[in-house]
N, C-alpha and C positions, 0 to 999 in steps of 0.2 A: 505494499501500499506505499502511496506516496503522499508526501504532505507538502502541504503551499505554505511559504516563510514570504516574509516580508521584511523590509529595511527596520521594522521595527522589532521583529521577532527572527531574526536570523540569529544575535550573538546568545540567545537563551536558548534557543533551540539548535545552532547548530554549533556554534562558538564554544560553548564549554561539554562539545558533547564527548565521553570519552567512547564513543563508539563512533568506527569510521564511515563515513557518507559520502554515498555519489548525490550532487546536485547538478540539477538539468534548469539550464537558465533555457528558458522558452516563450515564444509569441503565441498568442492565440490565434492568428492570423498567418503562424506557418506552418505549408505544408509537410515538412519534412518532421517536424516536431511533431506532429500527426502521425508521419509516417512508423515511427521509429514505440513511438507510445506503447501499444501493445507489446514490444518486447519485452521494455524497460517494466511494463507492471508485470509479466512471469517473472525475468530477473527478481524484481523488489520482494516478489512473492519468495522464491528459491533459496534470497539468499538472507531472507527474514529468520532470525534475530541477530545474524552476524550482521549485517550492512543494513539500513536506512536508505529510504533514496528522497529525496526533499526535491520541489520542484520553485524557481523564483520567476515573476511574469518580468518580462525587462521593461515592457512598457510602462509597468506601475513602479519601478526599483530601480532606476537610474543611478542610486548611488553605490549598490551594490554591482550593476555591471559597471560602471566606473571602475570601482575598489577591484574587479577580477579581470578588469579588460578584457570583456564578453564585446567580439564583434561583429558575430555574426550567430542565429538561432539554429539548431540547438546548439549548445555548447553545455558540456559534461565536466565535471570535476569530481575525484576523487580527495577527501579531504580528512585529515585525522587532526585532530587537537585545533580544529581551524583552520589548519595549513594546508595550501592546496599539496597532493603531493602527484597525479595524473591527472591528463585530460584529454578529453578528444570532441574535434570538432566536428559538425552535422549531421546526415542521416547516413552513420556508420552502418556496415551489415552486423550481423546477429553476434558470429564470432565476439567483434570485436569490441560491442558492447559488454556481453558476457567476459573478455577480459578486463574489462572495468572495473568488473564485480568481482573478479577475482582476485583482483588488487586488493580490492578497499578490503575484502575477507580476512583474505594474510595478515594485514593489519592490526586485526581485531585480535586480541589480548586474552587467552583459553584463562579459565576462572582454574585456579588450584585452590585446594582447599588448606586449611594452617594443618600442620602438618607433615603434606606431603613433598614428595618431591619434584620435579619436574624433569627429572632425568639428564639433567646439561641440554640446556636449547631452550630460545622461547615458547618454540612450538607456532609461531605464527607463518611458516611457510616459506616457502622459494624467495617471495617477493620483501619479507625483514631483512635481508644482507646481512643479518649476525654471521658470524662463521659457525656457529655453534648447528642452525637453520640450516646451511647450505653447503653444496659440499663442490670440487672443482674437480675436473677429469682430466685427462693428462694433454688437453688441448687448451687448459684454463679456464674450459668454461663452465658458467654452472649450472649445480646438477640440481636435480630434483630426491632430498635425505628420503625419500621412500624407496623408490625405484635407481636412483642412481644413473637418469637416464638425463640428456644435456638438456635443457631449459634456452638455448638460443646460440645461433651460431658462431659466438664472438667470445674470443676469450675479453675477461673484465678488464682486462689493462688496456684493452687495444680498442675498446667501445665506450665513446662520452655520456650514452643518455644513462639516465637515470635507472636503475634496477627496477623500481615498479612500473617505471613504459618499456621496459623490454618485452612484456607478455604481448601488451596491445601492438607491438610492431611487429611481432612475429605474427599476431592475431590478422593484422591488415596484409600483409604479402600472404596468407590462407585464404582470406576474403578475394584477394585478385586473382590467384590460382584457380580455385573453386570456380569463380564465375566466369573466366576468361582464355584460362590456358590452354592451348592443341597439344604441343608439343615443345621437349626438350630435348638438347644434343650440346654433348662437350667437344664443342669444335677443338681445344686443345686444352694442355691441364690449367692452363690459366683463366680459361673460356669456358662458361656458361651462355647456351644462345636462349631464350626461350619465346617463343611461338602466341600471343594471343588473339583471342578472339575479340574484334570491337571497332568501335566506330571511335570519333571525339573523345567520346568519355572514357572510353579505358585508356586511350594514349595521355588523356591530361590525368588521368588517376596513376598511370604508369609512372610518369615525369614526375610528379608530387612526390608520392613514393622512394623512389630512389634517389630524388635529392634531396629528400631529409633521412636515410640510411646513410646518404654519403659523406651528409654533414659530422653525423657520429662515428664515424667506423672511415678515417680518411681512405684509407686504403683501398677502399671500394673503386672502381673504375668504370663505371655505367655510363650504355648508350640508347637511347632510345628513339626508334624512326619507326615509320611505317613501308609495308612491304602489298599495293593492293588493299585488302579489307583485312591485314591483318596486323598488327604492333607487334615490334618486331623490338624485345630486349637482350643485350650483349652485357654480359656481367664478367669482366674481368678485375683477378687480383694477383698479386707477385706471387711469386713460388713459394715464401715462407705463411701465405696464409690462405693454401688451397684445402683446408682443413675447413674453410669458413665457405669457403666454393661447394664443397662435399656436401654442409650443411644446409648448406640454403638450395642445392642440388635435388637434397632427402627429402626435403619441408615439398617443394615441387611434384617428384617421383609419387613421393604417398596420396597428394593431391585424385593424381591420376590414376592410380591402381585402385581410388577409394569408389573415383568416378564409374569405373568400368567392373569392379565388382558391384557397385548398385545395379549395373545397365543387367547382367544375369540373372539376378536374382526375379 
């Protein structure tokens, strides 16, 4: 269940909350806000009571809009203790919205009864960033403490993206691949080519996503071009970063494999 907050109630409802929250800045006239509303409602029910969903009407609360630097709707933030932890802008697909709630849930502190032991580690999950809550694989990537599987392609030292934002970035690539990926090919050891099906919207999405990825991981060399009705994304990395390209290729291959499996059922 979502709760409406205003400039008058924001601090009481959110600023002093001990529970991480997701806040959506929306407008009554915003079609994209209406588009994602059912997904947000489902996620709010699923993640309760670990995460609460609030909403702010941008037309009625200009001070909050200015405070959080909101320039378009919908804009969603994860807040913990009143501080921004992660954000997404626009009508993002369900996997990205889920990743936002996962990030918030990862910040929730578990209840520990008096006299009990936490077993060493905060229990917050991979998004917490504490040494006890996560591990590293041989490539220096963060791993899920339960399965040992990597939760990203890039080593902690090589990526400047905040830890809490990394699941959402992975979900953005997954969403792009799920919607549009046709085929991938390893042209050379450090060169991966992805072919996407789609028009100008897919090209714009690919350009935006790869540009943001290159900002936090400067070793990536992305090129996005059109080839008829397809969008071609070339990804190049230096020799010492090929393990990252392997991870990206594995994520893309998993999407294609899931599509094939779904088609045969």
